[in-house]
Phi, psi and omega in degrees: 000126182289144177287146176301152183303316179301323180293319180298319179295320179295320179295320180295319179294320179297316179297319179296320179294319179299314180296322179298315180294321178299316180297318180296320179296319181293331182275347184292143182280067183265349182277149178275131179283130179281152175305135181099352178295144182280344183243078179293173185289331182268118181279159173293169178302135177292330180213130179291126179301339178289352174277342178283150177304132184240125175256225179249161173294169185292155174295160005282142176229135179267133183233169176289130178218107183069237184250021188292346178235020177300144184297331183258016180273109182291343179247034183293169178274006175296146176254186187284087187204162180210155167274128192238129182221120169275118190207150177257159180304321184290349180263017186304311184296321178292324179292318180301320177300316178295317179300314183298320177297312184286326175295318182295318187272338185214303197285343176294343178272325191250339171056043173287145183292152173261139173236118180254134182233141183213156175269004172220157185299144176285146179281163176298323179297316180302314181295318182295314184290316181295317180296329179290346183258011176206151173273347183282166177290147177239135178240138184238113187244148176252130180292129175302139184305319183291343177276339188255327186290160179291131183299155184295335184276358179275127178278113186295324178295316178296321178300317181294316180294322177297321178297324177299318180294317178299319180297321177296335179264014177063032175278124181294150174060024184303318183262004181273099185302319183296331179292317177298318178297318179298316181298318179294316181296316179293333181285314190216014184230339186300322183284356178265002177300135183307326182274000177245001185298333181260006179267138182259307185252151175215154172240112183282128181231123180256160173297150173063041170242163183235145173237132191246343192241136173293127178242120191254015177229160181282108185292329179290319176296323177301313180302315182293310187289333182256012174057048177259142180262324189212139177234138181228167171240321185240138184232113191234169166269144179264169174286112184295333180295334184276348186224036188303326183253006182296313181290316174305321177292325177296318178297321176300316180296317182292331180301328180257352186224036183299336181293346181277347181298135175288145181297318181257062185272177181247039181304320182298323178294323182284335187246004181305137178233013182276314189280320178230070186300330181291329177291313179301320181294311183290331179266013173057045173110355180258132180296338186076006175295136180204158173278131182285104195279003171295341166239121168204137173243117192212164177263114182296343180296336175292316179295333181274358183289154178304323181296310182290320180300317179293320180295312180298319180300319178297313180295320182298317179290333179290335172090005185292344175293337183243328179278334170239211177223056178299126179263160178293334181296306178293326179295311177301315186293317178298315180299315179296319181293335182262317193253000180236150173295125186296340178289347180268006178255125191243131172274112176280070182300327187278357178262106178291132189210146171218130163233118187311129008252022188246152182236156156234106185230102181280167177269094184209141176294348178278356185252136178219138174101358175224160183267120183305134178080356179282129179266325180210151171252016177267203179297152184300328182296341180294340180297333180287352179280355181285120179258007178302322179306321178290322178298314180293326181293314188264336183246323181106164177254102184297342183274350185304310181292318182295319180293322179295319178295320180296316181294318179297319180296321179295319180294318181295322182288321181079175181294148179294142181276000000 
């Protein structure tokens, strides 16, 4: 006997509902992602903030007014700061390119002195050419031998064997002794140079970098007036193979020095394991997020603080600058994330910058020569090296309010007549 039509329709609807629920349950994200999975729980930014209209950071800002920043003005508004470059004689042409970019976009207005440092004497040609590219004063310093040489407690045989292991893991510069020396010097010795002991702020400038945006305020005065310790443009993941024991050594240091932790620290940024779990795993608890220190505008008083000095001494004695390839970028970044108030770390979003292969390129009429919002012009996989999403997640984007106000002001003002 056939079922009545209403019963058949009800049965079909019930079956359709059952199948729908089964499909939804199967599609639900109930499974646990294993370390190394490519689709972690934290998604990348839906929109790069560099695509938003970018103005200037909040006032007060010091600007050129009359002759207040003239290079020969003994009573100028410049503060105790320098442009700082570790550079070799053979890198002169690449350095000149960086100088010309930064002079054009910023320093021709403010005339802050340049300080060049080398582990060997600068040539007459180097001095002549660099001075010809700026109206500001130039200083040429030689690194003290004891600051550059490999410390006595480093076992050279162990260093060589360790480099072999790093090389097998495709770690760059594993056998380049000068690179290890540079990382150690940049981490904890550059600010101890006798001729820099009285200098407070510096802007690190490397050879073969680009600056794209006109900056019309004194960035050093901004750091001072807004109580900022450190400024960055690019925020990346590091190679975990190069720093496998850096975080364990940091934990050892904290076990005896927990009182040095800043109350408003960025520990979550340093230890996140959601977005790149394989990095956290290989680096033994460190996310590997760091500020790319080929650009940094910073207050040397932080490096001279008891907390940082003790931390660097601990790391230096552990030997990881030579047995592994600890870079100054993760060392600086971990220290800032632990021992400084995270509100004192500033993203210089408005300074367009490139160090191959990464960019910081804001959306501003003051910028020329880079594509707004582009993070890299390399292979597409390089985009996953961007750690800004984690910084914004755990620390926040200080520019959100400023950019919204800038955009609102532009809309209110309307197009120029």
